[in-house]
N, C-alpha and C positions, 0 to 999 in steps of 0.2 A: 734802612734794613735796621733791624738788632738779630742780634745771637738768641738763640730761643733759651738759650745756658751759657752760661761761662765752658771755655773750650775744658772738655772732657779730660784732656791728655793734663791737663794743668791742674784738673780737681780731684781727681784721683792721684793720691800719694804713691809718686815713685810711677807713675803711665809716663811723664815726660820725659825723664831720662834714663827709661829702659826702650823708647823708641827711636831716642835720637841716639843711643847708641848701637842699637841694630842698624840705623844708616849708617853710622861711622864705620859699626865693620865693614859695611860693604864696600868702603874706598879703597880698601887694602886688597885688592884682589888682581889690581893693573887697570881695571876697564877707565878709559877717559873720564874725567868729571864728567866732561861737558855730553858724555853719550847718559850717564848717569841724570842731568838734567834734562836731555832732550827728552828719553823717554819717562821721567817726573813729568812734564808738561806735556805729553801725549795723551798719558792716563787721568789726567786731570782735565783736561779738554773733557774726555769721553765721560767723566763722572760729576764734570760740573760743577769741582770745587776751585770758587774763584781764588779762596785765600792759596790754593796751591799755584794757580796757572798764574797769579802777578809771582809770586814767589817764583819760580821756577823760570817764568821768562827773565826777570830782574838779576836771577843766578847766572841765566846765559849772557845778557850782555854784558853784565862784571865780568863774564871770562872773556871779554872779545869778540863775541858772536855777533856777525852783523845780522841787523837786521832783519835782512831778505831767509837767514834759516830760522830766527826766532818765530816770523810770521807768516810761515809755509808749515811749520810742524805737524799743523791738520793735514797736513796735503801733499805728505811727505812724498807720498807716490806720484805725484804730478809734477814735481820738483826736480833741476839738479843739484838741489844743493847740500848734497847728503851720501856719505861715502856708503858704499855697500854693508860698512860693519855696522854704519848707522841703523840703515835701513831694514837690516834685522835685527838688530837689536830694538827700533820700533813696530816692528810688524810681531815679536814676540811679547810688548808692552802693551801692542791693541789685543792679543789673542789671551794674554793674561787678566787683564780686565773686562774683557765679554766673557769668560768661562762659560756662559750657560745662553750662551747665545748659539754653539755648536754641540752636536755631540763627541765631536772631536776638539775641545781647543786649542789643539798646538799640535797640530798636523806633523807627521814626522820630517818632512820636507821643510819646515820652516823650522825645526828643531836644529834638523841638519845645515839650514842654510846659515842659523846663528852657530852653530860649532863649526863650520868651516872659517870662523872671525875670530872666536872667543874658544880660550881652553877650557877646563871643567872647571877650577875655580874662578874664573870668570864669568862663564855661565852662572855658576853655583851664586857669584853676587849678584846676577843681573836677576835673578828669578827672587831673589830676596828683596832687592831693592823694588824691583815694580810693585812684590805684594808689600812691602813698607807704604807706598806711595798708595796703593789703594786703601789701606789702613789710614792714612791719613786722611787721604780724600773721603770716606766715609764717616769717617769722625767732623770733618768740617761741612762735611754738606747734608748730612743729618743734621745736626745742631745750629746747622745756618751762620757759621762764622762768618765773620765779614771781616774782608779783606782792607788793604788801606793801612791805618795807624796800628792796626796789629803785626802787619807783615813786617813794616820798618821796625818797632821795637824790634820783632825777633831777629831780623837781620844784624841791626846795632848790638844786639847782646850776643848772638852768636853766629860772628863773621864764617868761621871757620865749619858752620853745623848746621848749615839750611836743611832740615829734614824734611818739611811740610812736603 
């Protein structure tokens, strides 16, 4: 497989830095890093972004998450491996990723469940984080970016700033 073009985030001056800064900002609200990685992985699975699925699976494993949790993110509703707070974040990630699939993409009961587990700053962090991963997914999937060496290179350059 070959990418259609070089990664647009690297080709457009300032884009990569802006996207990395946006992702970095979401980490300051007190949401566990693993929760961000989980929602990033789930959105990336839905969007078919191989780069991001690869990257966020690696992040979860590097953070010490067991294979059972990483391997069952796509089936989180049917597994016992996720907390209620993580489930609320995963539901929000799915809804925000599939906005066009429902006339009320994020119903009040879903939002209220997330608000039961996260304060306003944390909810804002999750919303921005989910929006950011959807941006990465769309950039990478549309241009058929190839996982593997690119992810390894990115992780080795930016160990604390995996944003894709």
